[in-house]
Backbone as numpy.savetxt, mean C-alpha at the origin, in Angstrom:
# Nx Ny Nz CAx CAy CAz Cx Cy Cz
2.90 -9.48 -18.41 4.21 -9.16 -17.83 4.12 -7.81 -17.13
4.74 -7.73 -15.99 4.81 -6.48 -15.25 5.92 -5.61 -15.85
5.53 -4.48 -16.36 6.48 -3.51 -16.91 6.08 -2.13 -16.40
7.00 -1.18 -16.43 6.60 0.18 -16.08 5.43 0.67 -16.93
5.41 0.34 -18.21 4.30 0.76 -19.08 2.98 0.13 -18.64
3.02 -1.14 -18.24 1.80 -1.81 -17.77 1.29 -1.17 -16.48
2.20 -0.80 -15.59 1.81 -0.14 -14.35 1.20 1.22 -14.66
1.85 1.97 -15.54 1.34 3.29 -15.91 -0.04 3.17 -16.55
-0.23 2.18 -17.38 -1.52 1.97 -18.03 -2.60 1.60 -17.02
-2.28 0.75 -16.06 -3.23 0.36 -15.04 -3.65 1.57 -14.19
-2.70 2.40 -13.82 -3.02 3.61 -13.07 -3.88 4.56 -13.90
-3.58 4.67 -15.20 -4.38 5.55 -16.06 -5.81 5.02 -16.20
-5.94 3.72 -16.28 -7.25 3.10 -16.50 -8.09 3.04 -15.22
-7.48 2.69 -14.09 -8.24 2.42 -12.86 -7.95 3.39 -11.72
-6.94 4.23 -11.86 -6.49 5.06 -10.74 -7.37 6.21 -10.35
-8.38 6.53 -11.15 -9.22 7.68 -10.82 -10.31 7.34 -9.81
-10.50 6.05 -9.51 -11.51 5.70 -8.51 -11.06 6.21 -7.15
-12.02 6.49 -6.31 -11.70 7.01 -4.98 -10.98 5.96 -4.15
-10.10 6.45 -3.30 -9.32 5.57 -2.45 -10.12 5.26 -1.18
-10.81 4.14 -1.17 -11.45 3.56 0.00 -12.14 4.52 0.95
-13.02 5.36 0.48 -13.75 6.24 1.37 -13.04 7.54 1.68
-11.87 7.75 1.12 -11.13 8.99 1.32 -11.50 9.96 0.19
-11.06 11.20 0.31 -11.41 12.25 -0.67 -10.37 12.40 -1.76
-9.54 11.38 -1.96 -8.54 11.40 -3.03 -8.67 10.12 -3.84
-8.06 10.11 -5.01 -8.14 8.93 -5.88 -7.07 7.91 -5.49
-7.25 6.71 -6.03 -6.26 5.65 -5.84 -4.88 6.11 -6.34
-4.84 6.76 -7.50 -3.56 7.21 -8.06 -2.93 8.29 -7.17
-3.74 9.25 -6.72 -3.20 10.30 -5.84 -2.62 9.69 -4.57
-3.33 8.71 -4.01 -2.84 8.06 -2.79 -1.51 7.36 -3.04
-1.42 6.60 -4.12 -0.18 5.88 -4.43 0.99 6.85 -4.64
0.74 7.92 -5.38 1.80 8.90 -5.63 2.21 9.62 -4.34
1.26 9.96 -3.50 1.60 10.60 -2.22 2.41 9.66 -1.34
2.04 8.39 -1.33 2.76 7.41 -0.51 4.21 7.26 -0.99
4.38 7.10 -2.29 5.74 6.97 -2.85 6.54 8.25 -2.65
5.91 9.38 -2.81 6.58 10.66 -2.63 7.03 10.82 -1.18
6.20 10.42 -0.23 6.57 10.49 1.19 7.79 9.62 1.47
7.81 8.42 0.90 8.95 7.53 1.10 10.22 8.13 0.50
10.09 8.69 -0.69 11.25 9.33 -1.33 11.75 10.50 -0.49
10.83 11.33 -0.01 11.20 12.49 0.79 11.87 12.09 2.11
11.52 10.93 2.64 12.12 10.43 3.88 13.44 9.71 3.64
13.85 9.58 2.37 15.13 8.95 2.05 15.09 7.43 2.04
13.90 6.85 1.92 13.81 5.39 1.86 14.44 4.88 0.56
14.86 3.63 0.60 15.51 3.04 -0.57 14.50 2.80 -1.70
15.03 2.49 -2.88 14.19 2.30 -4.06 13.11 1.24 -3.83
13.47 0.15 -3.16 12.51 -0.93 -2.96 11.32 -0.45 -2.14
11.55 0.35 -1.12 10.43 0.82 -0.30 9.62 1.90 -1.04
10.28 2.74 -1.80 9.55 3.73 -2.61 8.63 3.00 -3.59
9.14 1.97 -4.24 8.33 1.20 -5.19 7.21 0.46 -4.45
7.50 -0.10 -3.28 6.45 -0.75 -2.48 5.35 0.25 -2.15
5.73 1.46 -1.80 4.73 2.49 -1.50 3.89 2.81 -2.73
4.53 2.91 -3.88 3.80 3.20 -5.11 2.80 2.09 -5.44
3.18 0.84 -5.20 2.39 -0.30 -5.65 1.58 -0.97 -4.54
1.63 -0.47 -3.32 1.04 -1.19 -2.19 -0.46 -1.44 -2.33
-1.18 -0.59 -3.02 -2.62 -0.79 -3.19 -2.98 -1.20 -4.62
-2.02 -1.70 -5.35 -2.27 -2.14 -6.72 -3.35 -3.21 -6.78
-3.49 -3.97 -5.72 -4.54 -4.99 -5.66 -5.93 -4.39 -5.82
-6.13 -3.16 -5.31 -7.42 -2.49 -5.52 -7.64 -2.22 -7.01
-6.59 -1.80 -7.69 -6.71 -1.49 -9.12 -6.92 -2.76 -9.94
-6.23 -3.82 -9.57 -6.36 -5.07 -10.30 -7.76 -5.66 -10.16
-8.37 -5.44 -9.01 -9.72 -5.96 -8.80 -10.79 -4.98 -9.25
-10.36 -3.81 -9.75 -11.29 -2.76 -10.18 -12.30 -2.48 -9.07
-11.78 -2.32 -7.84 -12.63 -2.07 -6.68 -13.49 -0.83 -6.91
-14.75 -0.96 -6.65 -15.66 0.17 -6.79 -15.45 1.15 -5.65
-15.77 2.41 -5.91 -15.59 3.46 -4.92 -16.34 3.19 -3.63
-17.45 2.47 -3.70 -18.29 2.26 -2.52 -18.06 0.91 -1.84
-17.05 0.17 -2.22 -16.83 -1.18 -1.66 -16.68 -1.15 -0.15
-15.91 -0.23 0.37 -15.70 -0.15 1.81 -17.02 0.14 2.53
-17.78 1.07 2.01 -19.07 1.41 2.62 -20.02 0.21 2.61
-19.87 -0.67 1.64 -20.71 -1.86 1.56 -20.15 -3.01 2.37
-19.06 -2.77 3.13 -18.49 -3.79 4.00 -17.66 -4.83 3.29
-17.07 -4.46 2.18 -16.27 -5.41 1.38 -14.78 -5.16 1.61
-14.09 -6.20 2.06 -12.64 -6.17 2.12 -12.16 -6.99 0.93
-11.55 -6.33 -0.04 -11.14 -7.03 -1.26 -9.83 -7.79 -1.12
-9.25 -7.80 0.08 -7.99 -8.53 0.34 -6.90 -8.12 -0.64
-6.87 -6.84 -0.95 -5.94 -6.30 -1.96 -4.49 -6.62 -1.66
-4.13 -6.68 -0.38 -2.74 -6.92 -0.01 -2.28 -8.33 -0.40
-3.22 -9.26 -0.53 -2.88 -10.63 -0.95 -3.12 -10.83 -2.44
-4.15 -10.19 -2.95 -4.53 -10.35 -4.35 -3.40 -9.94 -5.30
-2.62 -8.95 -4.91 -1.58 -8.42 -5.79 -0.29 -9.26 -5.78
-0.09 -10.06 -4.75 1.20 -10.75 -4.60 1.56 -11.66 -5.77
0.65 -12.49 -6.29 1.03 -13.31 -7.44 1.40 -12.49 -8.68
0.84 -11.31 -8.78 1.14 -10.42 -9.90 2.55 -9.83 -9.77
2.99 -9.57 -8.53 4.28 -8.91 -8.30 5.45 -9.87 -8.07
5.20 -10.99 -7.40 6.30 -11.89 -6.99 7.24 -12.32 -8.12
6.74 -12.65 -9.30 7.67 -13.09 -10.34 8.63 -12.00 -10.81
8.31 -10.74 -10.55 9.04 -9.65 -11.18 9.82 -8.76 -10.23
9.44 -8.72 -8.96 10.05 -7.78 -8.03 10.64 -8.50 -6.82
11.68 -7.93 -6.22 12.33 -8.58 -5.08 11.46 -8.56 -3.82
11.82 -9.41 -2.88 11.08 -9.53 -1.62 11.02 -8.21 -0.86
12.03 -7.37 -0.99 12.02 -6.08 -0.28 10.92 -5.15 -0.78
10.36 -5.43 -1.96 9.20 -4.70 -2.46 7.92 -5.46 -2.11
7.89 -6.74 -2.42 6.66 -7.53 -2.35 6.22 -7.81 -0.92
7.12 -8.19 -0.05 6.72 -8.59 1.31 6.13 -7.44 2.12
6.71 -6.24 2.10 6.04 -5.15 2.83 4.64 -4.86 2.31
4.43 -5.02 1.00 3.08 -4.83 0.44 2.14 -5.86 1.04
2.56 -7.10 1.08 1.73 -8.16 1.64 1.45 -7.99 3.12
2.30 -7.24 3.81 2.15 -7.04 5.26 1.59 -5.69 5.66
1.29 -4.80 4.73 0.93 -3.44 5.14 -0.40 -3.36 5.88
-1.33 -4.25 5.61 -2.57 -4.28 6.39 -2.28 -4.83 7.79
-1.47 -5.86 7.85 -1.09 -6.41 9.16 -0.33 -5.36 9.98
0.44 -4.52 9.32 1.16 -3.46 10.03 0.19 -2.49 10.68
-0.92 -2.20 10.03 -1.94 -1.33 10.64 -2.52 -2.00 11.87
-2.86 -3.26 11.76 -3.42 -4.01 12.89 -2.42 -4.08 14.04
-1.14 -4.26 13.69 -0.07 -4.31 14.68 0.08 -2.97 15.40
0.15 -1.90 14.64 0.33 -0.57 15.24 -0.83 -0.23 16.17
-2.03 -0.66 15.83 -3.18 -0.43 16.73 -2.97 -1.16 18.06
-2.30 -2.29 18.02 -2.08 -3.08 19.24 -0.95 -2.53 20.11
0.07 -1.94 19.49 1.26 -1.56 20.27 1.39 -0.06 20.52
0.64 0.75 19.81 0.73 2.20 19.95 -0.64 2.74 20.32
-0.82 3.15 21.59 -2.14 3.57 22.04 -2.72 4.76 21.27
-1.89 5.58 20.67 -2.37 6.76 19.94 -2.62 6.49 18.46
-2.14 5.36 17.97 -2.19 5.10 16.54 -3.63 5.02 16.01
-4.45 4.20 16.63 -5.81 4.02 16.11 -6.60 5.32 16.14
-6.39 6.13 17.17 -7.11 7.40 17.26 -6.74 8.34 16.11
-5.54 8.19 15.56 -5.08 9.06 14.48 -5.54 8.58 13.10
-6.10 7.38 13.01 -6.55 6.87 11.72 -7.76 7.66 11.23
-7.86 7.76 9.91 -9.05 8.38 9.32 -10.26 7.48 9.59
-11.44 8.03 9.45 -12.66 7.23 9.65 -12.69 6.04 8.71
-12.32 6.25 7.46 -12.31 5.17 6.48 -11.31 4.09 6.87
-10.17 4.49 7.38 -9.15 3.51 7.77 -9.60 2.73 9.01
-10.29 3.38 9.91 -10.83 2.67 11.08 -11.89 1.66 10.63
-12.71 2.05 9.68 -13.73 1.14 9.17 -13.08 -0.07 8.50
-12.07 0.17 7.67 -11.40 -0.96 7.00 -10.67 -1.83 8.01
-10.15 -1.24 9.09 -9.50 -2.02 10.14 -10.44 -3.09 10.68
-11.68 -2.72 10.93 -12.65 -3.69 11.43 -12.87 -4.82 10.43
-12.93 -4.48 9.14 -13.12 -5.50 8.10 -11.89 -6.39 7.95
-10.73 -5.86 8.31 -9.46 -6.56 8.11 -9.02 -7.37 9.32
-9.87 -7.47 10.32 -9.55 -8.31 11.48 -9.35 -7.56 12.77
-9.35 -6.23 12.73 -9.21 -5.44 13.95 -7.80 -5.49 14.53
-7.69 -4.96 15.72 -6.41 -4.89 16.42 -5.88 -6.30 16.69
-4.57 -6.47 16.53 -3.96 -7.78 16.77 -4.02 -8.15 18.25
-4.09 -9.46 18.49 -3.95 -9.96 19.85 -2.46 -10.22 20.11
-2.07 -10.51 21.35 -0.64 -10.69 21.66 0.06 -11.77 20.82
-0.63 -12.85 20.52 -0.02 -13.90 19.69 0.26 -13.38 18.28
-0.69 -12.62 17.73 -0.52 -12.05 16.40 0.59 -11.00 16.39
0.68 -10.22 17.46 1.75 -9.23 17.58 3.11 -9.92 17.51
3.27 -10.97 18.29 4.55 -11.70 18.30 4.87 -12.27 16.93
3.88 -12.82 16.26 4.12 -13.38 14.93 4.52 -12.29 13.95
3.85 -11.14 14.01 4.20 -10.04 13.11 5.63 -9.57 13.38
5.97 -9.39 14.64 7.30 -8.89 15.00 8.41 -9.84 14.56
8.10 -11.11 14.41 9.13 -12.07 14.00 9.38 -12.08 12.50
8.53 -11.41 11.75 8.70 -11.38 10.29 9.88 -10.49 9.93
10.73 -10.94 9.04 11.94 -10.17 8.71 11.64 -8.86 7.99
10.46 -8.71 7.44 10.09 -7.47 6.74 9.15 -6.59 7.57
8.99 -6.90 8.85 8.04 -6.16 9.69 8.37 -4.67 9.74
9.61 -4.31 9.93 9.96 -2.88 10.04 9.71 -2.14 8.73
9.98 -2.79 7.61 9.72 -2.16 6.32 8.21 -2.01 6.09
7.45 -3.00 6.53 5.99 -2.91 6.41 5.45 -1.77 7.27
6.03 -1.57 8.43 5.61 -0.46 9.30 5.95 0.88 8.65
7.11 0.99 8.05 7.46 2.24 7.35 6.48 2.51 6.21
6.19 1.47 5.43 5.22 1.61 4.36 3.88 2.08 4.94
3.46 1.44 6.03 2.17 1.78 6.65 2.12 3.23 7.09
3.20 3.72 7.66 3.24 5.12 8.11 3.10 6.07 6.92
3.77 5.74 5.82 3.63 6.56 4.61 2.20 6.45 4.07
1.65 5.25 4.10 0.28 5.00 3.65 -0.71 5.87 4.44
-0.56 5.90 5.74 -1.47 6.68 6.59 -1.39 8.18 6.30
-0.21 8.65 5.93 -0.02 10.08 5.68 -0.45 10.48 4.26
-0.67 9.53 3.40 -0.90 9.79 1.97 -2.39 9.93 1.65
-3.02 10.90 2.30 -4.46 11.10 2.11 -4.79 12.59 2.09
-3.88 13.38 1.55 -4.01 14.83 1.59 -4.62 15.34 0.28
-5.79 15.93 0.38 -6.46 16.47 -0.80 -5.62 17.61 -1.38
-5.34 17.51 -2.68 -4.64 18.58 -3.38 -3.12 18.61 -3.23
-2.54 17.62 -2.56 -1.08 17.61 -2.39 -0.40 17.39 -3.74
0.52 18.27 -4.08 1.27 18.14 -5.34 2.36 17.08 -5.18
2.41 16.17 -6.12 3.44 15.12 -6.15 3.97 15.03 -7.58
5.11 14.39 -7.73 5.57 14.11 -9.09 4.60 13.13 -9.76
4.58 13.10 -11.08 3.72 12.14 -11.79 4.29 10.72 -11.67
3.51 9.76 -12.08 3.96 8.37 -11.99 5.25 8.15 -12.77
5.43 8.88 -13.87 6.65 8.71 -14.68 7.92 9.01 -13.87
7.81 9.80 -12.83 8.95 10.09 -11.96 9.44 8.83 -11.24
8.50 7.95 -10.88 8.83 6.77 -10.08 9.13 5.53 -10.92
8.71 5.53 -12.18 8.85 4.32 -13.00 10.29 3.89 -13.25
11.28 4.79 -13.34 12.66 4.30 -13.45 13.10 3.46 -12.24
12.58 3.77 -11.06 12.87 2.93 -9.88 12.27 1.54 -10.05
11.05 1.48 -10.58 10.42 0.19 -10.85 11.27 -0.59 -11.85
11.64 0.06 -12.93 12.43 -0.61 -13.97 13.74 -1.13 -13.43
14.38 -0.39 -12.54 15.67 -0.81 -11.98 15.53 -2.06 -11.10
14.35 -2.27 -10.55 14.15 -3.41 -9.65 13.56 -4.65 -10.34
13.04 -4.48 -11.54 12.41 -5.60 -12.24 13.44 -6.69 -12.53
13.00 -7.92 -12.33 13.84 -9.08 -12.63 13.42 -9.64 -13.99
14.39 -10.12 -14.70 14.07 -10.82 -15.95 13.65 -12.23 -15.56
12.48 -12.64 -16.02 11.97 -13.96 -15.67 12.71 -15.01 -16.47
13.18 -16.02 -15.75 13.95 -17.09 -16.41 13.04 -18.00 -17.21
């Protein structure tokens, strides 16, 4: 069952691994992403989506060198069955689309790809590269596209070595408020 305690335990157990070729850990990245969303005044669902968007990496116990070895763990899809029974679509769908949002932004914003970190550019290639016009149109038609783009922007900014953020316990009441009781 997905509970705040289970999330906290997973972050404690797996969160110290490096975040995909970046100089920060998975936990630091998640906390920075959620903190950025909170600081921008995003709603609870988007803050929680930011906190949990890379949970698929933790669930798969992705090794620190997976990206360098050319492995795309499909984390954005792997986590969905774990989250869908417990959290609303406003949390789950942007998580499922955050990789597509990166591909989309590369297609529609000429400066976006140049601003990506080296690790993010490398993962972009593994994740399908820049979208073509048909893919752009399909992404834009998704009802959660704008929320996925907001999550993506926070994700891109959440790679600052040494940035102070609140601990995970700060965000867990938001998770608890959004959890659904399974029928």
